[in-house]
Structures are given as C-alpha cells and as structure tokens.
C-alpha positions in Angstrom: 89.3 98.8 103.0 92.3 99.6 100.7 93.0 103.2 100.1 95.3 105.3 98.1 98.4 106.8 99.5 98.5 110.5 100.0 101.4 112.8 99.0 103.0 112.7 102.6 102.9 108.9 102.6 104.3 108.7 99.1 107.1 111.0 100.1 108.0 108.8 103.1 107.9 105.7 100.8 110.3 107.4 98.4 112.7 108.3 101.2 112.7 104.8 102.6 113.3 103.3 99.1 116.2 105.8 98.6 117.6 104.8 102.0 117.8 101.2 100.9 119.6 102.2 97.7 122.1 104.3 99.8 122.6 101.9 102.6 121.9 98.4 101.3 125.3 97.1 102.7 124.3 97.8 106.3 123.5 94.6 108.2 122.9 96.1 111.7 119.3 96.4 112.8 120.4 99.2 115.1 121.7 101.2 112.1 118.6 100.4 110.1 116.4 101.6 113.0 118.4 104.9 113.0 118.0 105.3 109.2 114.3 104.7 109.4 113.8 106.9 112.5 115.8 109.7 110.9 113.4 109.7 107.9 110.4 110.0 110.0 112.1 112.6 112.3 113.1 114.8 109.4 109.8 114.7 107.6 107.9 115.4 110.8 110.1 118.3 111.7 109.8 119.7 108.2 106.1 119.6 108.7 106.2 121.5 112.0 105.6 118.7 114.5 107.2 118.0 117.8 108.9 114.6 117.5 109.1 111.9 120.2 111.6 109.1 119.5 114.6 107.4 121.1 117.2 109.3 119.3 120.5 111.0 120.1 119.3 114.2 118.3 118.8 117.1 120.8 115.8 118.5 118.9 113.9 115.2 119.5 112.1 114.5 122.7 112.2 111.2 124.5 110.2 108.2 123.0 106.6 108.2 124.2 104.5 105.0 123.8 105.4 104.4 120.2 108.8 104.2 118.5 108.1 107.5 116.8 105.3 110.1 117.3 104.5 113.4 115.7 102.8 115.6 118.1 100.7 118.7 117.5 101.6 121.1 120.4 102.8 124.6 121.3 106.3 125.5 120.3 107.7 125.8 123.8 110.9 123.9 124.2 110.3 122.8 127.8 106.6 122.3 128.3 104.9 122.4 124.9 103.2 119.1 125.7 101.0 121.0 128.1 99.4 122.6 125.0 98.8 119.3 123.3 96.5 119.2 120.4 96.8 115.5 119.3 99.0 113.2 117.4 99.6 113.4 113.7 101.5 110.2 113.2 102.5 107.2 115.3 105.1 104.7 114.0 106.4 101.3 115.0 109.6 99.8 113.6 110.1 96.0 114.2 112.7 93.7 112.7 111.5 90.6 114.6 109.2 87.7 113.7 105.4 87.9 113.1 104.5 87.8 116.7 106.8 90.7 117.5 105.5 92.6 114.6 101.9 92.0 115.7 102.8 92.9 119.3 104.0 96.4 118.2 101.2 96.8 115.7 98.6 96.4 118.5 99.9 99.6 120.0 99.1 101.4 116.6 95.6 99.9 116.7 94.7 101.5 120.0 96.5 104.8 119.4 94.7 108.0 118.3 96.5 109.6 115.4 95.8 110.7 111.8 98.5 108.3 110.5 99.5 104.9 112.0 102.6 103.4 110.3 104.2 100.0 110.7 107.7 99.3 109.2 108.9 95.7 109.2 111.2 93.3 107.5 109.7 90.6 105.4 111.1 87.3 104.1 110.2 85.1 101.2 106.7 83.6 101.4 108.4 80.1 101.7 110.2 81.3 104.8 106.8 81.9 106.6 107.0 85.6 106.9 106.2 87.0 103.5 104.8 90.4 103.0 101.3 89.2 102.1 101.1 86.9 105.1 102.1 89.7 107.5 99.9 92.2 105.7 96.8 90.0 106.1 97.5 89.4 109.7 97.7 93.1 110.4 94.6 94.0 108.3 92.6 91.3 110.1 93.8 92.4 113.5 93.1 96.0 112.9 89.6 95.3 111.7 88.9 93.7 115.1 90.6 96.3 117.3 90.9 99.7 115.7 88.2 102.3 115.6 86.2 103.1 112.4 88.0 105.7 110.3 91.5 104.6 111.5 94.1 104.9 108.7 97.0 102.5 108.5 100.1 102.3 106.3 102.5 99.3 106.4 106.0 99.4 104.8 107.7 96.1 104.2 111.4 96.1 103.7 112.9 93.0 102.0 115.3 90.8 104.0 117.9 91.3 101.3 118.1 95.1 101.4 119.9 95.4 98.1 116.5 94.6 96.4 115.1 98.1 96.8 112.5 97.4 94.1 110.9 95.0 96.6 110.0 97.6 99.1 106.2 97.0 99.6 103.5 99.0 101.0 99.8 98.7 101.7 97.4 101.3 103.1 93.9 100.9 104.4 91.2 102.5 106.5 88.8 100.8 108.9 85.2 101.0 107.7 
C-alpha cells in the first residue's frame, strides 16, 4: 500500500536530487556509487547510527550483508556490534538491469530494518526498464516475500543524469 514519505526520506531524496545537479557530468558508476553511499553515510552518522558500507572512510565499518546499513548499537569503536539493538536502515544500490535490481532487492525483502531503500537507474519505458515497470516488479515481489509492516522506498535515477527533475520515488508498506 502506497504511503507518504517521512521527513528523513524527503531529506534523502533532496540530497540525491542535489547530487545529480552537482555531478550530472559524471559517467562512472563507481563514482555514482560513492556519491550515493556518501549521502546515506552522512545522514546516518548525523542521526547517530553506526554505518556499515564498503567505503574508504575510516569512521565507516566494513559492508555487512547490504550495500549500506545503519545499525543501532553501543558507541564502542571496536566491539559496539556486541551491543546490537537492530537496524534502522538497509540500502541497496544497483546500476544493472532489472534482474540485477531484483536480485539486490530480494535482500531488502528479507532484512529486518525500519527502512528498506533501493536506489537504481531507470531508462525510458520504450527501452524496457522504465521506472514504472521496475517499480511494479519490486512492489509485486515484496508483497510475496516481505513481512507485514515492512516499509520500502525506491529511488529511481534517470539514465541521463542531467535531468534531475526526473528523479522518481515511490514508498509503500506491506499490509
């Protein structure tokens, strides 16, 4: 069932949109992954979470199951995970085709977190990987796999990054 974005999700969408304005000329998926990861890392740290992500930043811990996860745990630098209280957010970022997007999305469906976010690149509908097509695929999949009450947010970035106005999003909850 479709739901409204909350203020945290709106903030993330605003930062992603701004990143497209600031970096539209980038063509490397590795650089785009870093740009998107840095947004989620910064927002998670600003909100007091321990961050797990494949990043070169020393304050970030190694990736754990998902591309990015925000963990609620004690503040210990070394073994805070021993006082683990759950995951606030899990994120997957995928630049591949529908099957690769779906493969990563399945990890979100089985993960336990307050927020499950999928970021992907979409193309024109005529190219077979439009936002609506991918969105429907992910919604239908989540309804079969995810637990009731699971919240999802998908963020679609346009293939032509200079079109920041085409950043699309959809949020839903499993009823």
